[in-house]
C-alpha positions as CSV (number, residue, x, y, z in Angstrom):
1,M,100.3,94.1,104.6
2,I,103.5,97.0,103.9
3,H,103.7,99.1,101.3
4,K,107.4,99.3,99.2
5,S,108.6,101.9,96.9
6,K,111.6,100.1,95.9
7,P,112.2,99.8,92.5
8,F,110.1,96.5,90.7
9,I,111.7,93.5,89.0
10,V,109.8,90.4,87.8
11,S,113.2,89.1,86.2
12,G,111.4,86.4,84.2
13,I,109.2,88.4,82.9
14,A,111.6,91.2,82.2
15,I,113.7,88.8,80.5
16,A,111.3,86.9,78.4
17,L,109.4,90.2,76.8
18,T,113.4,91.1,76.3
19,S,114.1,87.9,74.5
20,F,110.8,88.5,72.6
21,Y,111.6,91.3,71.1
22,I,116.2,91.3,71.0
23,G,116.4,87.3,70.6
24,V,115.2,84.9,72.4
25,Q,118.9,82.4,72.0
26,A,121.3,85.2,72.8
27,Q,119.4,86.7,75.9
28,A,119.4,83.6,77.3
29,E,122.9,82.5,76.2
30,S,124.1,85.4,78.2
31,N,121.8,84.7,81.4
32,L,122.8,81.3,81.4
33,Q,126.6,81.9,81.4
34,Q,126.1,85.0,84.4
35,S,124.6,81.9,86.6
36,A,125.1,79.1,88.6
37,P,124.8,76.0,88.7
38,Q,124.3,75.6,85.4
39,Q,121.7,73.4,85.1
40,I,119.3,75.9,87.2
41,S,120.6,78.5,84.7
42,K,119.3,75.8,81.9
43,D,115.7,75.0,83.2
44,K,114.5,78.6,83.7
45,L,116.0,79.3,80.2
46,E,113.8,76.8,78.8
47,A,110.5,78.0,80.9
48,Y,111.8,81.7,79.3
49,I,111.4,80.4,76.1
50,K,108.7,78.4,76.6
51,F,106.4,81.4,77.8
52,T,107.3,84.0,74.8
53,K,106.7,81.2,72.3
54,I,103.4,80.6,73.7
55,L,103.1,84.5,73.5
56,S,104.2,84.9,69.9
57,L,101.7,81.6,69.2
58,I,99.0,83.3,70.3
59,E,99.8,86.7,68.6
60,H,100.1,85.4,65.6
61,E,98.0,82.3,65.5
62,Y,94.7,82.6,67.5
63,V,91.3,83.4,65.6
64,D,90.8,87.2,66.7
65,E,93.1,89.6,67.0
66,V,94.4,90.1,70.5
67,N,96.4,92.9,72.2
68,T,100.2,92.2,73.7
69,T,99.5,93.9,76.9
70,T,96.1,92.9,77.6
71,L,98.3,89.2,77.2
72,V,100.5,89.7,79.2
73,D,98.5,91.5,82.2
74,K,96.2,88.4,82.2
75,A,100.0,86.0,82.4
76,L,100.5,87.9,85.5
77,K,97.4,87.6,87.0
78,G,97.3,84.0,86.7
79,M,100.6,83.6,87.5
80,V,100.3,85.5,91.0
81,S,97.0,84.6,91.6
82,N,98.4,80.5,92.0
83,L,101.4,81.7,94.3
84,D,98.3,81.5,97.0
85,A,95.4,82.8,98.1
86,H,96.8,86.6,99.3
87,S,98.8,87.5,96.4
88,S,97.9,89.5,93.7
89,Y,98.9,91.4,90.3
90,M,96.8,95.3,90.4
91,D,96.1,96.5,87.1
92,K,95.4,100.5,87.1
93,K,91.7,100.3,88.2
94,E,92.9,97.6,91.2
95,Y,96.4,99.5,92.6
96,K,94.1,103.0,92.1
97,D,91.8,101.1,94.7
98,L,93.8,99.7,97.1
99,N,95.6,102.9,97.8
100,I,92.2,104.9,98.3
101,Q,91.0,101.6,100.8
102,T,94.1,101.6,102.8
103,K,93.2,105.8,103.5
104,G,89.9,104.6,104.9
105,E,87.7,105.6,101.6
106,F,86.6,103.9,98.5
107,G,83.8,103.1,96.4
108,G,82.0,99.6,96.5
109,L,79.8,97.4,99.2
110,G,82.0,97.0,102.0
111,I,82.9,93.2,102.3
112,S,86.1,91.6,103.1
113,V,86.2,88.7,100.9
114,G,87.8,85.3,100.5
115,I,87.8,82.1,98.1
116,K,86.9,78.6,100.0
117,D,86.2,75.6,97.9
118,N,86.4,77.9,94.9
119,I,83.3,80.1,95.6
120,L,83.2,83.7,96.9
121,T,82.9,83.6,100.6
122,V,82.2,86.8,103.3
123,I,85.1,86.8,105.8
124,A,83.3,89.7,107.1
125,P,81.4,92.9,106.2
126,I,82.7,96.1,107.0
127,Q,80.9,98.2,110.0
128,D,77.9,100.6,108.5
129,T,78.8,99.7,105.1
130,P,76.0,99.0,102.7
131,A,76.4,95.2,102.9
132,Y,76.4,95.5,106.2
133,K,73.4,97.8,107.0
134,A,71.9,95.2,104.3
135,G,72.2,91.8,106.1
136,V,75.1,90.2,104.9
137,K,77.0,88.5,107.5
138,A,80.0,86.8,107.7
139,G,80.3,83.1,106.7
140,D,78.0,83.6,103.6
141,I,79.1,82.3,100.4
142,I,78.5,84.2,97.5
143,I,77.0,82.0,94.8
144,K,75.9,84.5,92.3
145,L,77.1,87.9,91.7
146,N,74.1,89.8,89.7
147,N,73.6,86.3,87.1
148,K,76.5,85.8,87.0
149,A,77.7,82.6,89.0
150,T,80.8,83.2,91.4
151,M,82.7,79.2,90.7
152,G,85.9,79.5,89.8
153,M,85.8,82.9,89.8
154,S,88.6,85.6,91.6
155,I,88.7,88.1,94.0
156,D,90.0,90.4,91.8
157,D,87.4,89.3,89.3
158,A,84.3,89.7,91.9
159,V,85.4,93.3,93.0
160,A,85.5,94.3,90.1
161,I,81.4,92.8,89.8
162,M,81.3,94.2,93.3
163,R,82.4,97.6,92.7
164,G,80.5,100.6,90.6
165,K,79.1,104.9,90.5
166,P,77.8,105.4,94.0
167,G,74.3,104.8,94.1
168,T,74.0,101.6,91.3
169,S,72.7,98.1,93.1
170,I,74.3,94.8,93.1
171,N,72.4,91.6,94.0
172,L,73.4,89.0,96.2
173,T,72.2,85.5,95.7
174,I,73.8,84.3,99.0
175,V,74.0,80.8,100.1
176,R,73.8,80.6,104.2
177,K,74.0,78.1,107.3
178,D,70.4,76.7,108.5
179,K,69.0,78.3,105.7
180,P,66.9,75.8,103.3
181,K,67.2,78.0,100.4
182,P,69.7,81.0,98.5
183,L,68.7,84.7,99.7
184,E,68.7,87.6,97.3
185,I,70.1,90.1,99.3
186,K,70.1,93.7,97.4
187,V,72.6,96.0,98.0
188,T,73.1,99.9,97.0
189,R,76.7,101.0,96.2
190,A,78.3,103.6,98.1
191,I,81.4,105.7,99.0
192,I,82.9,104.0,101.8
193,K,83.8,106.4,104.5
194,V,85.5,103.9,106.9
195,Q,85.6,104.9,110.7
196,S,87.5,102.3,111.9
197,V,87.6,103.2,115.7
198,F,84.3,103.3,117.7
199,A,84.3,104.5,121.4
200,K,81.4,103.8,124.3
201,Q,81.2,103.6,128.2
202,V,80.0,100.9,130.0
203,D,78.8,101.2,134.2
204,G,80.8,104.5,134.0
205,N,84.4,103.0,134.2
206,I,84.8,100.0,131.6
207,L,85.9,101.7,128.1
208,Y,85.1,100.1,125.1
209,I,86.7,99.9,121.5
210,Q,85.3,98.6,118.6
211,V,88.2,98.9,115.6
212,T,86.5,97.3,112.7
213,S,89.7,97.4,110.0
214,F,93.1,98.8,110.4
215,D,93.4,101.8,108.1
216,Q,96.2,103.9,108.6
217,K,93.9,106.2,111.4
218,V,94.0,103.3,113.7
219,V,96.4,104.4,116.3
220,D,96.0,108.0,116.3
221,D,92.2,107.3,116.9
222,V,92.8,105.4,119.3
223,K,95.2,107.8,121.3
224,K,92.0,109.9,121.2
225,V,89.4,107.6,122.8
226,L,92.3,107.5,125.6
227,K,92.8,111.3,125.4
228,K,88.7,111.4,126.3
229,Y,88.3,108.5,129.0
230,P,91.1,109.4,131.2
231,Q,88.7,108.1,134.1
232,S,88.3,104.3,132.6
233,K,89.2,101.3,134.7
234,G,89.7,99.1,132.4
235,I,89.2,98.7,128.2
236,I,87.5,95.8,126.1
237,L,89.1,95.6,122.5
238,D,86.4,94.6,120.4
239,L,88.0,92.9,117.1
240,R,85.5,90.8,116.0
241,N,84.7,90.8,112.1
242,N,87.9,92.5,111.4
243,P,89.6,91.3,108.2
244,G,93.1,93.4,109.1
245,G,94.9,96.1,107.2
246,L,97.9,97.7,107.3
247,L,100.9,96.2,109.8
248,D,101.7,98.7,110.9
249,Q,98.6,100.3,112.8
250,A,98.5,96.6,114.5
251,V,102.0,97.1,116.0
252,G,101.4,100.5,116.5
253,L,98.2,99.5,118.7
254,V,100.0,97.0,120.7
255,D,102.7,99.5,121.4
256,L,99.5,101.7,123.5
257,F,99.8,98.4,126.0
258,V,102.6,97.3,126.4
259,D,105.8,99.0,127.5
260,K,108.5,96.2,126.4
261,G,109.1,92.8,124.8
262,V,108.6,91.8,121.2
263,I,105.1,92.7,119.4
264,V,105.5,90.3,115.9
265,S,108.8,89.4,113.7
266,Q,108.3,87.9,110.5
267,R,110.8,85.6,108.4
268,G,110.9,85.1,104.9
269,R,113.0,83.9,102.1
270,D,115.0,86.9,101.8
271,T,116.8,87.8,104.5
272,A,115.6,91.8,104.4
273,E,111.9,90.8,104.8
274,N,113.4,89.0,108.7
275,I,112.0,92.4,110.6
276,T,111.1,92.2,114.2
277,Y,109.2,94.7,115.4
278,S,108.9,95.2,119.5
279,A,107.4,97.8,122.0
280,K,108.9,101.4,123.0
281,A,108.9,102.5,126.7
282,D,106.5,105.8,126.7
283,A,104.7,107.8,129.7
284,G,101.5,107.4,127.8
285,D,101.3,103.5,128.4
286,I,98.2,102.2,129.4
287,K,98.6,100.1,132.4
288,I,94.8,99.4,133.2
289,P,92.9,95.9,132.9
290,M,92.2,94.7,129.4
291,V,90.0,92.2,127.4
292,V,90.1,91.2,124.4
293,L,87.0,90.4,121.8
294,V,87.8,88.0,118.5
295,D,85.6,85.5,116.5
296,G,86.0,83.8,113.2
297,G,86.0,87.0,111.2
298,S,89.4,88.4,112.9
299,A,92.3,87.9,110.4
300,S,95.6,89.3,109.8
301,A,96.5,92.3,112.1
302,S,93.5,91.4,114.5
303,E,95.4,88.5,115.0
304,I,99.2,90.4,115.4
305,V,97.2,92.2,118.6
306,S,95.1,89.7,120.1
307,G,98.2,87.3,119.6
308,A,100.9,89.5,121.0
309,L,98.6,90.4,124.0
310,Q,97.9,87.2,124.2
311,D,101.2,86.2,124.3
312,L,102.6,89.3,126.4
313,K,99.8,88.2,128.9
314,R,98.5,91.8,129.3
315,A,94.8,91.0,127.8
316,V,92.5,88.3,128.2
317,I,91.1,86.7,124.7
318,V,87.3,85.9,124.5
319,G,85.3,84.8,122.2
320,E,86.1,82.3,119.1
321,K,89.0,81.0,117.1
322,T,90.4,83.5,114.7
323,F,90.0,82.9,110.7
324,G,94.4,82.4,110.9
325,K,95.9,84.3,108.7
326,G,99.8,84.7,109.1
327,S,101.4,86.2,105.8
328,V,103.2,89.1,105.5
329,Q,101.9,90.8,101.4
330,V,104.1,93.6,100.6
331,I,102.5,96.3,97.7
332,V,105.1,96.8,95.2
333,P,104.6,99.3,92.5
334,V,105.0,98.5,89.1
335,G,105.4,101.8,87.2
336,K,103.5,104.1,88.4
337,E,100.1,102.5,87.8
338,E,99.8,99.4,88.4
339,G,101.3,97.3,91.3
340,L,101.8,93.7,93.1
341,R,100.5,92.2,96.1
342,L,102.8,89.6,97.2
343,T,103.7,87.5,99.9
344,V,107.2,87.6,101.3
345,A,106.9,86.2,105.1
346,R,104.9,84.7,107.7
347,Y,104.4,86.5,110.5
348,Y,105.4,84.6,114.1
349,L,104.0,85.8,117.3
350,P,105.4,86.7,121.1
351,S,106.3,83.6,121.7
352,G,107.6,82.5,118.3
353,R,104.2,80.4,117.0
354,S,102.7,80.9,113.9
355,I,98.9,81.5,113.5
356,Q,99.2,81.0,109.6
357,A,96.3,78.4,109.0
358,K,95.9,77.7,112.4
359,G,94.4,80.8,114.4
360,I,94.2,82.5,118.0
361,D,92.6,80.1,120.7
362,P,90.9,82.1,122.8
363,D,91.9,82.5,127.3
364,I,88.0,81.8,127.3
365,V,85.8,80.6,124.5
366,V,82.7,82.4,124.4
367,H,80.2,81.6,120.8
368,S,77.9,84.6,119.8
369,G,74.4,84.9,120.6
370,A,72.2,83.5,123.6
371,I,74.3,81.6,125.8
372,T,75.2,78.3,124.7
373,N,77.1,75.3,124.8
374,Q,76.2,75.0,120.8
375,E,79.5,75.9,118.7
376,T,78.7,79.1,116.0
377,N,81.7,79.3,114.6
378,D,81.6,76.6,111.9
379,G,80.2,78.6,109.3
380,L,82.8,80.9,108.8
381,I,85.6,80.6,105.9
382,K,89.3,80.1,107.7
383,E,92.6,81.1,106.3
384,S,93.5,77.4,106.1
385,E,90.4,76.8,103.9
386,L,91.3,79.1,101.4
387,S,92.9,78.1,97.7
388,K,96.3,77.9,97.6
389,H,96.5,79.0,101.4
390,L,100.4,78.7,103.1
391,T,101.0,75.9,105.0
392,N,102.0,76.9,108.7
393,D,105.9,76.5,109.1
394,S,106.5,74.5,112.4
395,N,109.2,76.6,113.1
396,S,107.7,78.6,114.6
397,T,79.1,81.3,112.6
398,K,77.9,84.1,113.2
399,V,78.8,86.7,114.1
400,I,76.4,89.1,116.2
401,Q,76.7,92.7,113.9
402,N,76.8,95.1,117.0
403,G,74.8,97.9,116.6
404,F,75.3,99.9,118.8
405,S,78.4,101.1,117.8
406,G,76.9,103.6,115.8
407,S,74.8,105.1,117.6
408,K,74.4,108.1,119.4
409,D,74.8,107.7,122.9
410,N,78.1,106.9,124.1
411,I,76.9,104.1,126.7
412,I,76.0,100.3,126.0
413,T,72.8,99.7,127.7
414,E,72.1,96.4,129.5
415,T,69.7,95.3,126.8
416,E,72.3,95.5,124.2
417,I,74.8,94.1,126.6
418,N,72.8,91.0,127.1
419,K,72.1,90.4,123.3
420,D,75.5,89.6,123.1
421,A,76.9,87.1,125.3
422,Q,80.5,87.4,124.0
423,L,80.1,91.1,125.6
424,K,78.6,90.1,128.4
425,S,81.2,87.5,129.4
426,A,84.4,89.8,128.5
427,I,82.4,93.1,130.8
428,D,82.1,90.2,133.6
429,I,85.5,89.1,133.3
430,L,87.5,92.4,133.1
431,K,85.5,93.6,136.4
432,A,87.4,90.8,138.2
433,L,89.9,92.1,136.7
434,I,90.1,95.2,137.5
435,I,88.7,93.8,141.6
436,T,91.7,92.1,141.6
437,A,93.8,94.6,140.2
438,N,92.8,96.7,143.0
439,R,93.2,94.3,146.1
440,G,97.0,94.3,145.0
441,K,97.2,98.1,145.4
């Protein structure tokens, strides 16, 4: 997700509203004369006229008096939400909440959600938030918020219900895979102060870094961790259950571990959105062996990081197939208090592949929980299952809720490791990489 400060103009709506007040036909004829080819301009003109006619009919004929601003806002919400699963028009409250969230502090429950088959579904709970502590899991289907059914509900409407005054509670009715009947989970709202980076040690020489979301502090926090543990022989980067966040933080995180090559590129309809992000050589680049943990809750920025490190042959990726969100959203201000989240491009990994609706396949597949051959990732929502997901451009479960990341001790114990098959495998693989690296010296 990228923030933009450029002026915002929606030509269609701007023209439509202007036409409504100063004369549809005169404005339309002017646009028709200035645009080419003529047939396209005529089609656009007819669409603008249709919009303003319907708006006028509702204003004058609807059974109850309606507010024009409210009508236009609702029209914008419907129009943008029908583009794809990640574009949305944000009113004053939603835009304010987004700005707070990307700064790492906001009010609510602490879950990332998506729409699957018109049902609100949990992509991932955020570590150590009210929802996480109440037992909400990735893949849970939320069928009711309090007593209101979520069938057909938009994400924005759902978020508006879930957020509220800290200390107040909300009841989530959840359907969970392998559970015979719906679960009732009560969650108490709180100010969500997200600590996105956690660090632990394993066996004294392995550094475990968990990144739970990509807010604006991730790169700086990881730098502090690396500085605190300079004697580490290997790194495990845990991106499981990480729903993504800011693109620049994903790029910056990869750049800490590589000194050359393309990290990610994006291509859109507008050539201005065709951007390539490359690594920069730095004396502080970390060279030690690395393993990255991912799962079905790893999305967006998490997939950029894991996919780039995989393509650049910098790390071994362990876990389960990721979510598959390979699109770029920009946040464009509309005036001073509203905004538009708009999908403007798909992003591509160093090899040129797009992960949109595909995800990242781990180098080594390890399922969560106890070591088993049974796949446990089926219950997690994927980008390809979201309503109106972008298709992949050919040119181009269950999740262990790690309880040790919030503990005071900075050592992961053997007991904790044995409860997490994916982490255990990552440690074993990293030890082998460390041995191999040492033999080459």
